[in-house]
C-alpha positions in Angstrom: 0.1 -35.4 -29.8 3.1 -33.4 -28.5 2.7 -29.7 -28.5 5.4 -27.7 -30.4 7.1 -25.4 -27.9 7.8 -21.8 -28.7 11.4 -20.6 -28.3 12.4 -19.8 -24.7 11.6 -16.4 -23.3 14.9 -14.9 -22.1 15.1 -12.8 -19.0 17.6 -10.2 -17.7 17.3 -10.0 -14.0 18.3 -6.6 -12.4 18.7 -7.2 -8.7 19.4 -10.5 -7.0 18.1 -9.7 -3.5 14.9 -11.0 -1.8 12.5 -10.7 -4.7 15.1 -11.7 -7.4 16.1 -14.8 -5.4 12.4 -15.7 -5.0 11.8 -15.5 -8.8 14.9 -17.6 -9.5 13.5 -20.3 -7.1 10.1 -20.2 -8.6 11.3 -20.6 -12.1 13.7 -23.4 -11.2 11.3 -25.4 -9.0 8.2 -25.0 -11.3 9.8 -25.5 -14.7 7.2 -28.1 -15.9 4.3 -25.9 -14.8 5.8 -22.9 -16.6 6.0 -24.9 -19.9 2.5 -26.3 -19.4 1.0 -22.8 -18.9 3.0 -20.8 -21.4 4.1 -23.3 -24.0 7.7 -22.4 -23.7 10.6 -22.3 -21.2 11.5 -19.2 -19.3 15.2 -18.8 -18.6 17.4 -16.2 -17.0 20.3 -15.4 -19.2 21.8 -12.4 -17.4 21.8 -11.0 -13.8 22.8 -7.4 -13.1 24.1 -6.7 -9.5 26.0 -3.9 -7.8 28.6 -6.2 -6.3 29.6 -9.3 -8.2 31.6 -10.6 -5.2 28.7 -10.6 -2.7 27.6 -14.0 -1.4 24.1 -15.0 -2.6 21.4 -16.9 -0.7 20.3 -18.6 -3.9 22.7 -20.0 -6.6 23.0 -18.1 -9.8 20.7 -19.7 -12.5 22.5 -22.2 -14.6 23.9 -20.5 -17.7 23.3 -17.0 -16.5 26.0 -14.3 -16.8 26.6 -12.2 -13.8 27.4 -8.5 -14.5 27.7 -5.1 -12.9 27.7 -3.3 -16.3 24.3 -1.8 -17.0 25.2 -0.9 -20.6 26.1 -4.5 -21.4 23.1 -5.8 -19.5 20.6 -3.7 -21.4 22.1 -4.2 -24.9 22.8 -7.9 -24.8 20.9 -9.6 -27.7 19.9 -12.7 -25.7 17.4 -10.9 -23.4 13.7 -10.4 -24.3 12.5 -9.1 -20.9 14.2 -7.0 -18.3 13.0 -7.7 -14.7 13.8 -4.7 -12.4 13.9 -5.5 -8.7 16.7 -3.3 -7.5 14.4 -0.6 -6.1 15.0 3.1 -5.8 13.9 5.8 -8.2 17.1 6.9 -9.9 19.1 3.9 -11.3 15.9 1.9 -11.7 14.2 4.7 -13.7 17.2 4.9 -16.0 17.3 1.2 -16.4 13.6 0.9 -17.3 13.7 3.8 -19.7 16.7 2.4 -21.6 15.3 -1.1 -21.6 12.0 0.1 -23.2 13.9 2.3 -25.6 15.8 -0.7 -26.6 12.6 -2.6 -27.4 12.6 -4.9 -24.4 9.6 -5.7 -22.2 9.9 -4.7 -18.6 8.5 -6.2 -15.3 9.1 -4.3 -12.1 8.2 -4.3 -8.4 9.0 -0.6 -8.0 5.8 1.1 -6.6 7.6 4.3 -5.6 9.0 4.9 -9.1 5.7 4.2 -10.8 3.6 6.2 -8.3 5.7 9.3 -8.6 6.9 9.3 -12.2 5.0 6.4 -13.8 3.2 8.4 -16.5 6.4 9.0 -18.4 7.3 5.3 -18.3 3.8 4.1 -19.2 3.8 6.5 -22.2 7.1 5.2 -23.4 5.9 1.6 -23.1 2.7 2.4 -25.0 4.7 4.2 -27.7 6.9 1.1 -28.1 3.9 -1.4 -27.7 5.7 -3.1 -24.9 4.7 -4.6 -21.6 5.4 -2.7 -18.4 4.2 -5.2 -15.8 3.9 -4.2 -12.1 1.8 -6.8 -10.4 4.5 -7.2 -7.7 4.5 -3.6 -6.8 1.2 -3.8 -4.9 0.5 -6.2 -2.0 3.1 -8.8 -2.7 1.4 -12.0 -3.6 -2.2 -10.7 -4.0 -3.1 -10.6 -7.7 -4.8 -7.2 -7.4 -3.4 -5.6 -10.6 -4.8 -8.3 -12.9 -8.0 -8.2 -11.0 -8.4 -4.5 -11.5 -7.3 -4.5 -15.2 -9.3 -7.5 -16.4 -11.6 -9.0 -13.8 -13.3 -5.6 -13.0 -12.8 -3.9 -16.3 -16.6 -3.9 -17.1 -17.6 -2.6 -13.7 -17.6 1.1 -12.7 -15.5 1.3 -9.6 -17.1 3.3 -6.8 -14.5 2.9 -4.0 -11.6 0.9 -2.7 -9.8 0.5 0.6 -7.2 -1.7 2.0 -4.3 -2.6 4.3 -1.4 -2.1 1.9 1.6 -2.1 4.2 2.5 -5.3 6.1 5.0 -3.6 8.4 2.5 -1.1 9.8 -0.1 -3.9 10.0 2.2 -6.1 12.0 3.0 -3.2 14.4 -0.6 -2.4 15.0 -1.5 -6.1 15.4 1.2 -6.4 18.1 0.0 -3.3 19.8 -3.6 -4.7 19.7 -3.0 -8.3 20.8 -0.1 -7.8 23.2 -0.6 -4.2 24.5 2.9 -3.2 23.3 3.9 0.4 22.7 4.6 1.6 19.2 8.4 1.6 19.9 8.5 -2.0 21.2 6.3 -3.3 18.4 8.5 -1.6 15.8 11.6 -3.2 17.3 9.9 -6.6 17.1 9.0 -6.0 13.4 12.7 -5.1 12.7 13.9 -8.3 14.5 11.6 -10.4 12.3 12.7 -8.6 9.2 9.3 -7.0 8.5 10.7 -3.5 9.0 13.9 -1.8 7.6 16.5 -0.2 9.7 15.0 3.1 8.6 11.2 2.3 8.6 10.0 5.8 7.7 8.3 4.9 4.4 6.3 2.1 6.1 5.3 3.6 9.4 4.5 7.1 8.0 2.2 5.8 5.3 4.3 6.6 2.3 4.7 3.1 1.0 0.9 2.5 1.3 0.3 5.8 -0.5 2.5 4.8 -3.4 0.4 1.6 -3.8 -2.8 3.6 -3.5 -1.8 5.9 -6.3 -1.3 2.9 -8.6 -4.6 1.4 -7.6 -6.3 4.7 -8.4 -4.7 4.6 -11.8 -6.0 1.1 -12.4 -9.4 1.8 -11.0 -10.3 5.1 -12.6 -7.7 5.7 -15.3 -6.5 8.9 -13.7 -3.3 10.2 -12.2 -3.8 11.3 -8.5 -1.0 13.8 -7.7 1.1 12.2 -5.0 1.7 15.5 -3.2 -2.0 16.2 -2.9 -2.8 12.9 -1.2 -3.6 13.0 2.6 -1.0 10.8 4.3 -0.7 10.1 8.0 1.3 7.3 9.5 1.0 5.2 12.7 4.0 6.5 14.7 1.7 8.7 16.9 -0.7 5.9 17.8 -0.6 5.1 21.5 -1.6 2.0 23.3 -4.3 4.1 24.9 -5.8 4.7 21.4 -5.9 1.0 20.8 -7.7 0.5 24.1 -10.2 3.3 23.6 -10.9 2.1 20.1 -11.6 -1.4 21.5 -14.0 0.1 24.1 -15.9 1.7 21.2 -15.9 -1.7 19.3 -13.2 -0.9 16.8 -9.6 -1.8 15.9 -7.1 0.7 14.5 -5.6 -0.1 11.1 -3.6 1.9 8.6 -6.1 2.2 5.8 -5.6 3.3 2.2 -8.8 4.7 1.0 -10.2 6.1 -2.3 -13.7 7.0 -3.3 -15.2 8.5 -6.4 -17.6 11.3 -5.5 -19.7 13.3 -8.0 -17.5 16.3 -7.0 -14.2 14.5 -7.5 -11.9 11.8 -6.2 -11.0 11.4 -2.6 -7.8 9.6 -1.5 -6.0 9.2 1.8 -3.8 6.9 3.9 -4.3 7.2 7.7 -4.8 5.3 10.9 -8.5 4.4 10.8 -10.9 2.9 13.3 -12.4 -0.2 11.7 -15.4 -1.9 13.3 -14.5 -5.3 14.9 -17.1 -7.0 12.8 -15.5 -6.0 9.4 -13.1 -8.4 7.7 -10.4 -5.6 7.4 -10.3 -5.4 11.2 -9.3 -9.1 11.4 -6.3 -8.8 9.0 -3.4 -9.5 11.2 0.4 -9.9 11.3 2.1 -8.7 8.1 -0.7 -9.6 5.8 -2.4 -7.2 3.3 -5.9 -7.0 2.1 -7.9 -5.0 -0.5 -11.6 -4.4 -0.7 -13.1 -3.0 -3.9 -16.6 -2.0 -4.7 -18.0 -1.9 -8.2 -21.5 -1.2 -9.5 -21.8 -4.5 -11.3 -20.0 -6.9 -8.9 -20.7 -5.3 -5.5 -17.9 -5.8 -3.0 -14.8 -8.0 -3.4 -12.2 -8.8 -0.8 -8.7 -10.0 -1.5 -6.3 -11.1 1.3 -2.8 -12.5 1.3 0.9 -12.1 2.0 2.0 -8.6 1.2 5.8 -9.2 0.9 8.4 -11.9 0.9 10.6 -13.6 -1.6 8.1 -16.2 -2.9 4.8 -14.2 -2.7 6.3 -11.2 -4.5 8.4 -13.4 -6.8 5.1 -15.1 -7.8 3.6 -11.8 -8.8 6.7 -11.0 -10.9 6.4 -14.4 -12.6 2.7 -13.7 -13.3 3.6 -10.7 -15.5 6.4 -12.7 -17.2 3.9 -15.5 -18.0 1.6 -12.9 -19.7 4.5 -11.8 -21.9 5.5 -15.5 -22.6 2.0 -16.2 -23.8 2.2 -13.3 -26.3 -0.6 -11.2 -24.7 -1.2 -7.7 -26.0 0.3 -5.0 -23.7 -2.4 -3.5 -21.5 -0.3 -1.9 -18.8 -2.8 0.5 -17.2 -6.0 -1.2 -17.9 -7.2 1.7 -20.2 -6.6 2.5 -23.8 -5.5 6.0 -23.1 -2.9 7.2 -20.7 -4.1 8.5 -17.3 -5.3 12.1 -17.1 -5.1 14.3 -14.0 -7.7 13.3 -11.5 -10.4 15.8 -10.5 -9.9 16.2 -6.7 -12.6 16.7 -4.1 -12.3 19.5 -1.6 -12.1 18.7 2.2 -15.3 20.8 2.5 -17.2 18.1 0.7 -15.6 15.0 2.4 -17.4 13.7 5.5 -16.6 10.9 7.9 -17.1 10.0 11.6 -14.0 10.8 13.7 -12.2 9.6 16.8 -10.7 12.4 18.8 -8.5 12.1 21.9 -7.8 15.0 24.2 -5.5 15.2 27.2 -7.2 17.6 29.7 -6.9 18.8 33.2 -9.6 17.3 35.4 -11.4 20.5 36.1 -15.1 21.5 36.2 -16.4 22.8 32.9 -14.0 21.1 30.5 -16.8 19.1 28.9 -18.8 22.3 28.4 -15.8 24.0 26.6 -15.2 21.0 24.3 -18.9 20.6 23.4 -19.1 24.3 22.7 -16.2 24.2 20.2 -17.6 21.1 18.6 -21.0 22.8 18.1 -19.4 25.9 16.7 -17.8 23.8 14.0 -21.0 21.7 13.2 -19.7 18.5 14.8 -22.1 16.3 16.6 -20.8 14.0 19.4 -22.0 10.4 19.2 -20.1 8.9 22.1 -17.6 10.1 24.7 -15.4 8.5 27.4 -13.8 10.6 30.1 -11.7 8.2 32.1 -8.2 6.8 32.2 -7.9 3.3 30.6 -5.0 1.5 32.2 -2.5 0.1 29.8 -0.1 -2.7 30.9 -1.5 -2.2 34.5 0.0 1.2 34.8 -2.3 3.4 37.1 -3.1 7.0 36.4 -0.8 9.1 38.5 -1.3 12.7 37.2 -4.2 15.1 37.2 -4.7 14.9 33.4 -7.5 12.7 32.1 -7.9 11.6 28.5 -11.2 12.6 27.0 -12.1 10.6 23.9 -14.9 11.4 21.5 -16.6 9.5 18.6 -18.4 12.0 16.3 -21.2 11.5 13.8 -20.4 12.3 10.2 -18.5 15.6 10.0 -16.7 17.5 7.3 -13.0 17.0 7.3 -12.4 20.7 7.1 -14.7 21.3 10.1 -12.8 18.7 12.2 -9.5 20.3 11.3 -10.7 23.7 12.4 -12.2 22.3 15.6 -8.9 20.6 16.5 -7.0 23.8 15.9 -9.4 25.7 18.2 -9.2 23.0 20.9 -5.5 23.5 21.2 -6.2 27.0 22.7 -8.3 25.7 25.6 -6.2 26.2 28.8 -7.2 22.8 30.1 -6.0 21.0 27.0 -2.5 19.8 27.8 -1.4 18.1 24.5 -2.1 18.5 20.8 -5.4 16.8 20.1 -5.2 13.5 18.2 -7.8 12.5 15.6 -8.4 9.4 13.4 -11.1 8.7 10.8 -13.7 6.1 11.6 -14.6 3.7 8.7 -18.2 4.5 7.7 -20.8 1.8 8.4 -21.8 2.0 4.7 -18.7 0.7 3.0 -19.9 1.0 -0.6 
């Protein structure tokens, strides 16, 4: 017996770049699958762009009107869902606010906007009982939002960590596998289209931090203040750091990390030494991965493409499918809107650390370093005092890198010790430190 189809779900697409083009391709090439899974057609009736005369990589959907008029785009009666993929935090915010106010569901890939001012938009969507879908805003094609909202809803989340930025992961992977400098690896990423002309958000950890803020909202139902998050990028990572980490049995990855302590929530994005036996250390190229740990399920690991037209377009389509099926809006995974997170102090956060010093090769330098470490309650687990040649370049100066792996130490103690080390006359450069992923990952 033939199934009676529902009326088509009509989309207004704001933005026709990489992600918008990917969505158009997916809907066109998977029409029968769309109908089979949702019981209706999904069609694009209007496309909002900045420049109507610009050449497009993908043809405009059949029957869709092309416009550069936001007012007409939002208020057209033949649109049920606005899909925002234009990016930015100004025009996009206005567009989403006005669309929700007009009674239209919204699907977005805009992690920066939601991380920094999302509460306001989620509150408006809840007031209007509308969907504000954002699966595509975190990790491209990995279905982490739905997993957090539904698959893990009955489990109390204890911690999460992940590689959330493909650009940085590609750069670090190239530095690790080919011995490239940061600058050369960044240029390679730009040539492949993995990095923007201005890569600041990616390489300085800001993009990953935006995604982490959203994951925290999904995991614990709280709002972590973005300006309180510890964020450190990869631009200062040297090939020597890669090689020293390898000597200790680790690889360096840009890790987004959050853990719920009795004292409060900890969250950071920073280069981190990950043991070579862990799955996260093996995530290469521009891929993303997320590891979550819940009391009922233990550890889960999700891995996949973190960007691109089809992976990200697929995540946009997943939110659209939920709307097409008539599901009840559940935008944040919690019945109430996020409350401010209780934050843990650095005096209560502990971790092993990797520390690199550049020192004059003089008698007594190890004694001086060990004394400062002891003064700040830091125990040294391993140390290497020798030059590791990178790209066959010999050591030609009198300075020798001194690298240390510590036992668990308080973050605040490490910060104070690093400040003190700068005043030792034999220390020639500002000390470098990175966290080491704990052996107990729960």
